BAZAMAR-49533 format. One record per residue (C-alpha): residue number from 1; residue in three letters; x, y, z. Coordinates in pm, whole numbers. Example, Ala and Ser with C-alpha at 12.3 -4.5 7.8 and 13.67 -1.06 7.14 Angstrom:
% residues 2
<n = 1, res = ALA, u = 1230, v = -450, w = 780>
<n = 2, res = SER, u = 1367, v = -106, w = 714>
***
This chain:
% residues 218
<n = 1, res = MET, u = 4705, v = 3819, w = -7703>
<n = 2, res = SER, u = 4432, v = 4009, w = -7483>
<n = 3, res = ASP, u = 4504, v = 3722, w = -7193>
<n = 4, res = LEU, u = 4826, v = 3852, w = -7124>
<n = 5, res = ALA, u = 4739, v = 3885, w = -6768>
<n = 6, res = GLY, u = 4775, v = 3496, w = -6751>
<n = 7, res = ILE, u = 5064, v = 3441, w = -6805>
<n = 8, res = ILE, u = 5265, v = 3734, w = -6648>
<n = 9, res = GLU, u = 5421, v = 3643, w = -6276>
<n = 10, res = HIS, u = 5382, v = 3975, w = -6093>
<n = 11, res = THR, u = 5735, v = 4030, w = -5970>
<n = 12, res = LEU, u = 5905, v = 4213, w = -5687>
<n = 13, res = LEU, u = 6247, v = 4133, w = -5616>
<n = 14, res = LYS, u = 6429, v = 4436, w = -5554>
<n = 15, res = PRO, u = 6669, v = 4453, w = -5232>
<n = 16, res = ASP, u = 6463, v = 4752, w = -5061>
<n = 17, res = CYS, u = 6087, v = 4639, w = -5077>
<n = 18, res = SER, u = 5909, v = 4604, w = -4853>
<n = 19, res = LEU, u = 5582, v = 4369, w = -4677>
<n = 20, res = GLU, u = 5364, v = 4670, w = -4813>
<n = 21, res = GLU, u = 5473, v = 4642, w = -5152>
<n = 22, res = VAL, u = 5417, v = 4252, w = -5126>
<n = 23, res = ARG, u = 5043, v = 4317, w = -5008>
<n = 24, res = ARG, u = 5033, v = 4553, w = -5251>
<n = 25, res = ILE, u = 5170, v = 4308, w = -5566>
<n = 26, res = CYS, u = 4929, v = 4029, w = -5433>
<n = 27, res = ALA, u = 4604, v = 4218, w = -5433>
<n = 28, res = GLU, u = 4704, v = 4352, w = -5770>
<n = 29, res = ALA, u = 4756, v = 3975, w = -5882>
<n = 30, res = ILE, u = 4437, v = 3882, w = -5743>
<n = 31, res = GLN, u = 4247, v = 4181, w = -5924>
<n = 32, res = TYR, u = 4389, v = 4142, w = -6248>
<n = 33, res = GLU, u = 4401, v = 3723, w = -6261>
<n = 34, res = PHE, u = 4852, v = 3698, w = -6298>
<n = 35, res = ALA, u = 4908, v = 3368, w = -6345>
<n = 36, res = GLY, u = 5135, v = 3425, w = -6021>
<n = 37, res = VAL, u = 5354, v = 3664, w = -5793>
<n = 38, res = CYS, u = 5719, v = 3644, w = -5763>
<n = 39, res = ILE, u = 5864, v = 3750, w = -5447>
<n = 40, res = PRO, u = 6191, v = 3755, w = -5215>
<n = 41, res = PRO, u = 6232, v = 3461, w = -5013>
<n = 42, res = PHE, u = 6198, v = 3688, w = -4675>
<n = 43, res = PHE, u = 5805, v = 3756, w = -4787>
<n = 44, res = VAL, u = 5708, v = 3378, w = -4883>
<n = 45, res = ARG, u = 5497, v = 3332, w = -4559>
<n = 46, res = ASP, u = 5306, v = 3645, w = -4555>
<n = 47, res = ALA, u = 5245, v = 3602, w = -4959>
<n = 48, res = LYS, u = 5107, v = 3267, w = -4896>
<n = 49, res = ARG, u = 4883, v = 3448, w = -4598>
<n = 50, res = ILE, u = 4775, v = 3735, w = -4797>
<n = 51, res = LEU, u = 4683, v = 3511, w = -5103>
<n = 52, res = GLY, u = 4515, v = 3260, w = -4955>
<n = 53, res = GLU, u = 4530, v = 2881, w = -4987>
<n = 54, res = ASP, u = 4248, v = 2844, w = -5270>
<n = 55, res = ASN, u = 4412, v = 3135, w = -5473>
<n = 56, res = ARG, u = 4476, v = 3013, w = -5817>
<n = 57, res = VAL, u = 4761, v = 3288, w = -5794>
<n = 58, res = ARG, u = 5098, v = 3082, w = -5763>
<n = 59, res = LEU, u = 5344, v = 3159, w = -5533>
<n = 60, res = ALA, u = 5657, v = 3175, w = -5750>
<n = 61, res = THR, u = 6026, v = 3271, w = -5490>
<n = 62, res = VAL, u = 6398, v = 3296, w = -5563>
<n = 63, res = VAL, u = 6736, v = 3050, w = -5477>
<n = 64, res = GLY, u = 7057, v = 3169, w = -5493>
<n = 65, res = PHE, u = 6929, v = 3470, w = -5657>
<n = 66, res = PRO, u = 7081, v = 3665, w = -5836>
<n = 67, res = MET, u = 7437, v = 3522, w = -5870>
<n = 68, res = GLY, u = 7366, v = 3159, w = -5863>
<n = 69, res = TYR, u = 7714, v = 3053, w = -5708>
<n = 70, res = THR, u = 7549, v = 2959, w = -5339>
<n = 71, res = ALA, u = 7663, v = 2607, w = -5239>
<n = 72, res = ILE, u = 7427, v = 2333, w = -5368>
<n = 73, res = ALA, u = 7350, v = 2264, w = -4966>
<n = 74, res = ALA, u = 7281, v = 2623, w = -4892>
<n = 75, res = LYS, u = 7033, v = 2625, w = -5250>
<n = 76, res = SER, u = 6848, v = 2275, w = -5109>
<n = 77, res = GLU, u = 6799, v = 2438, w = -4764>
<n = 78, res = GLU, u = 6663, v = 2783, w = -4981>
<n = 79, res = ILE, u = 6454, v = 2578, w = -5143>
<n = 80, res = LYS, u = 6268, v = 2327, w = -4867>
<n = 81, res = ARG, u = 6238, v = 2667, w = -4654>
<n = 82, res = ALA, u = 6013, v = 2820, w = -4925>
<n = 83, res = LEU, u = 5840, v = 2514, w = -4985>
<n = 84, res = ASP, u = 5775, v = 2474, w = -4632>
<n = 85, res = GLU, u = 5651, v = 2807, w = -4576>
<n = 86, res = GLY, u = 5386, v = 2810, w = -4877>
<n = 87, res = ALA, u = 5573, v = 2860, w = -5214>
<n = 88, res = ASP, u = 5436, v = 2666, w = -5557>
<n = 89, res = GLU, u = 5754, v = 2743, w = -5746>
<n = 90, res = ILE, u = 6093, v = 2769, w = -5744>
<n = 91, res = ASP, u = 6313, v = 3023, w = -5951>
<n = 92, res = ALA, u = 6679, v = 2894, w = -5877>
<n = 93, res = VAL, u = 6994, v = 3035, w = -6053>
<n = 94, res = LEU, u = 7207, v = 2828, w = -6269>
<n = 95, res = ASN, u = 7588, v = 2824, w = -6120>
<n = 96, res = ILE, u = 7748, v = 3029, w = -6373>
<n = 97, res = ALA, u = 8069, v = 3035, w = -6246>
<n = 98, res = ALA, u = 8085, v = 2686, w = -6201>
<n = 99, res = VAL, u = 7969, v = 2666, w = -6587>
<n = 100, res = LYS, u = 8260, v = 2926, w = -6668>
<n = 101, res = SER, u = 8507, v = 2680, w = -6501>
<n = 102, res = GLY, u = 8401, v = 2383, w = -6702>
<n = 103, res = ASN, u = 8284, v = 2164, w = -6382>
<n = 104, res = TRP, u = 7940, v = 2029, w = -6518>
<n = 105, res = ASN, u = 8003, v = 1744, w = -6288>
<n = 106, res = HIS, u = 7882, v = 2047, w = -6029>
<n = 107, res = VAL, u = 7649, v = 2181, w = -6256>
<n = 108, res = ARG, u = 7469, v = 1860, w = -6310>
<n = 109, res = HIS, u = 7470, v = 1818, w = -5905>
<n = 110, res = ASP, u = 7334, v = 2159, w = -5861>
<n = 111, res = LEU, u = 7042, v = 2095, w = -6064>
<n = 112, res = ASP, u = 6995, v = 1753, w = -5993>
<n = 113, res = GLY, u = 6975, v = 1878, w = -5648>
<n = 114, res = ILE, u = 6702, v = 2181, w = -5759>
<n = 115, res = ALA, u = 6519, v = 1921, w = -5946>
<n = 116, res = ARG, u = 6470, v = 1674, w = -5680>
<n = 117, res = ALA, u = 6328, v = 1923, w = -5388>
<n = 118, res = THR, u = 6130, v = 2041, w = -5619>
<n = 119, res = TYR, u = 5967, v = 1756, w = -5777>
<n = 120, res = ILE, u = 5914, v = 1539, w = -5438>
<n = 121, res = ARG, u = 5673, v = 1831, w = -5331>
<n = 122, res = GLY, u = 5494, v = 1816, w = -5651>
<n = 123, res = ARG, u = 5589, v = 2179, w = -5718>
<n = 124, res = VAL, u = 5736, v = 2327, w = -6029>
<n = 125, res = SER, u = 6147, v = 2442, w = -6069>
<n = 126, res = LYS, u = 6240, v = 2709, w = -6315>
<n = 127, res = LEU, u = 6617, v = 2727, w = -6377>
<n = 128, res = ILE, u = 6748, v = 3072, w = -6444>
<n = 129, res = LEU, u = 7043, v = 3059, w = -6718>
<n = 130, res = GLU, u = 7183, v = 3409, w = -6686>
<n = 131, res = CYS, u = 7163, v = 3411, w = -7130>
<n = 132, res = GLY, u = 7331, v = 3716, w = -7129>
<n = 133, res = LEU, u = 7632, v = 3567, w = -6930>
<n = 134, res = LEU, u = 7687, v = 3240, w = -7121>
<n = 135, res = THR, u = 7759, v = 3147, w = -7464>
<n = 136, res = GLU, u = 7505, v = 2923, w = -7728>
<n = 137, res = ASP, u = 7748, v = 2612, w = -7651>
<n = 138, res = GLU, u = 7690, v = 2688, w = -7227>
<n = 139, res = ILE, u = 7319, v = 2744, w = -7254>
<n = 140, res = ARG, u = 7253, v = 2410, w = -7494>
<n = 141, res = GLN, u = 7484, v = 2181, w = -7233>
<n = 142, res = ALA, u = 7315, v = 2341, w = -6957>
<n = 143, res = ALA, u = 6954, v = 2298, w = -7071>
<n = 144, res = ALA, u = 7021, v = 1965, w = -7206>
<n = 145, res = ILE, u = 7144, v = 1872, w = -6816>
<n = 146, res = ALA, u = 6815, v = 2014, w = -6686>
<n = 147, res = GLN, u = 6587, v = 1834, w = -6916>
<n = 148, res = GLU, u = 6760, v = 1543, w = -6799>
<n = 149, res = VAL, u = 6728, v = 1569, w = -6369>
<n = 150, res = GLY, u = 6364, v = 1734, w = -6474>
<n = 151, res = ILE, u = 6377, v = 2090, w = -6440>
<n = 152, res = HIS, u = 6016, v = 2202, w = -6538>
<n = 153, res = TYR, u = 6053, v = 2607, w = -6662>
<n = 154, res = LEU, u = 6398, v = 2732, w = -6867>
<n = 155, res = LYS, u = 6419, v = 3102, w = -6785>
<n = 156, res = THR, u = 6586, v = 3358, w = -6964>
<n = 157, res = GLY, u = 6816, v = 3599, w = -6667>
<n = 158, res = THR, u = 6773, v = 3750, w = -6364>
<n = 159, res = GLY, u = 6714, v = 4122, w = -6450>
<n = 160, res = PHE, u = 6972, v = 4189, w = -6214>
<n = 161, res = HIS, u = 7254, v = 4192, w = -6498>
<n = 162, res = GLY, u = 7199, v = 4408, w = -6762>
<n = 163, res = TYR, u = 7094, v = 4178, w = -7016>
<n = 164, res = PRO, u = 6714, v = 4230, w = -7079>
<n = 165, res = ALA, u = 6522, v = 3929, w = -7193>
<n = 166, res = THR, u = 6486, v = 3943, w = -7604>
<n = 167, res = ALA, u = 6287, v = 3699, w = -7855>
<n = 168, res = ASP, u = 6603, v = 3526, w = -7923>
<n = 169, res = MET, u = 6721, v = 3415, w = -7569>
<n = 170, res = VAL, u = 6337, v = 3280, w = -7613>
<n = 171, res = ARG, u = 6375, v = 3098, w = -7947>
<n = 172, res = LEU, u = 6703, v = 2938, w = -7867>
<n = 173, res = LEU, u = 6532, v = 2808, w = -7481>
<n = 174, res = LYS, u = 6225, v = 2710, w = -7700>
<n = 175, res = SER, u = 6381, v = 2503, w = -7966>
<n = 176, res = LEU, u = 6608, v = 2361, w = -7654>
<n = 177, res = ALA, u = 6296, v = 2278, w = -7418>
<n = 178, res = GLY, u = 6152, v = 1979, w = -7584>
<n = 179, res = LYS, u = 5837, v = 1849, w = -7498>
<n = 180, res = THR, u = 5938, v = 1869, w = -7102>
<n = 181, res = MET, u = 5984, v = 2196, w = -7032>
<n = 182, res = LYS, u = 5822, v = 2573, w = -7099>
<n = 183, res = VAL, u = 6036, v = 2868, w = -7134>
<n = 184, res = LYS, u = 6020, v = 3156, w = -6857>
<n = 185, res = ALA, u = 6085, v = 3544, w = -6982>
<n = 186, res = SER, u = 6240, v = 3788, w = -6723>
<n = 187, res = GLY, u = 6420, v = 4096, w = -6719>
<n = 188, res = GLY, u = 6319, v = 4406, w = -6893>
<n = 189, res = ILE, u = 6037, v = 4366, w = -6998>
<n = 190, res = ARG, u = 5840, v = 4716, w = -6970>
<n = 191, res = THR, u = 5615, v = 4748, w = -7267>
<n = 192, res = ARG, u = 5285, v = 4548, w = -7451>
<n = 193, res = ALA, u = 5476, v = 4511, w = -7714>
<n = 194, res = ALA, u = 5795, v = 4340, w = -7564>
<n = 195, res = ALA, u = 5574, v = 4111, w = -7393>
<n = 196, res = GLU, u = 5392, v = 3996, w = -7724>
<n = 197, res = ALA, u = 5744, v = 3992, w = -7888>
<n = 198, res = LEU, u = 5819, v = 3741, w = -7654>
<n = 199, res = VAL, u = 5540, v = 3532, w = -7612>
<n = 200, res = LYS, u = 5565, v = 3498, w = -8022>
<n = 201, res = ALA, u = 5908, v = 3364, w = -8018>
<n = 202, res = GLY, u = 5790, v = 3097, w = -7746>
<n = 203, res = ALA, u = 5763, v = 3283, w = -7402>
<n = 204, res = ASP, u = 5498, v = 3004, w = -7202>
<n = 205, res = ARG, u = 5551, v = 3274, w = -6852>
<n = 206, res = LEU, u = 5671, v = 3633, w = -6816>
<n = 207, res = GLY, u = 5825, v = 3777, w = -6544>
<n = 208, res = THR, u = 5797, v = 4147, w = -6510>
<n = 209, res = SER, u = 5742, v = 4450, w = -6263>
<n = 210, res = ALA, u = 5539, v = 4657, w = -6506>
<n = 211, res = SER, u = 5233, v = 4417, w = -6547>
<n = 212, res = LEU, u = 5033, v = 4664, w = -6477>
<n = 213, res = ALA, u = 5170, v = 4901, w = -6786>
<n = 214, res = ILE, u = 5191, v = 4573, w = -6988>
<n = 215, res = ILE, u = 4817, v = 4492, w = -6959>
<n = 216, res = GLY, u = 4712, v = 4899, w = -6966>
<n = 217, res = LYS, u = 4620, v = 4917, w = -6589>
<n = 218, res = ALA, u = 4845, v = 5131, w = -6467>
***
């Protein structure tokens, strides 16, 4: 797997990150031809300017991050603003509290709002499921709704709640993705061996802050 860079989203989401660090990861993404960068909404406008309009590096940001229980209207506004400022892809967190409460009607409206807000602008939506906090049945139900409403990717987790991406998580999501969705693994991916194991399990994208170490450039 010599071309891991081509599926990696070079990620910077720590709460104390700076514009200088965003500049650095954008420059590294261009230099090493990563698939994209994933950065906080606060820096989307800056990152878009740094990457430029014609660069192939995709610009992703997060919505409802990292807890997911933001109001539907708030998520929609977050998405609108991020897209207006230049984001190509939206990684939005599932409302886990609604799932745990059995409020699947709310979950459906939430995911439909995420899908619609990105689809009408021709952008990509990723649903962060936080697999480590969900039962398999809950994952299956959420994935089924995601497929129905038109979400583009299922993502293993935020990386913020102590549940690193595993091959088992990826295999489950891949089995649920069907022909319309892809799978992104994120959280705790620190080595090339770990990255390759996740790709072998079916991951189409990898989100990691250890990108340079994984491709041997650290």
